[in-house]
C-alpha angles and dihedrals in degrees: 000000000000093000093071094045090069110101092212093058091052091048090051091049092049091047092050093048091048093049090048093049093049091049092049092050093046093049091045090051093049091053091049089053090050093052094046101083136017090240093054093048092044087058095041091056092050097245115178102181131027110225102175138350139187131163091273107034145013137196121215139173122238125216091264093057099253120128126228132188122227116200133190114236122175092345096309133095124244142167107268109258091022099081121144119263111249132199106187106308094341115094130184 
């Protein structure tokens, strides 16, 4: 195909893949930061008021008045009911 012989098309494809890869890595890093501590996840979820907190969970109120529960799972913080699916030591 003559389309892929054009150097400009290859440069465009490589640039788009690079930009997509950088965006993926950046977003994945931001999510890892959010899950790393209770305070980070509290802010990430938009909590306004802390209702209750222990070493393994915390309840907070959102701006709309609803309450959510944040739980610690495998050393990271998640929304209760939104935990990763694990098979042995591999989690998704």
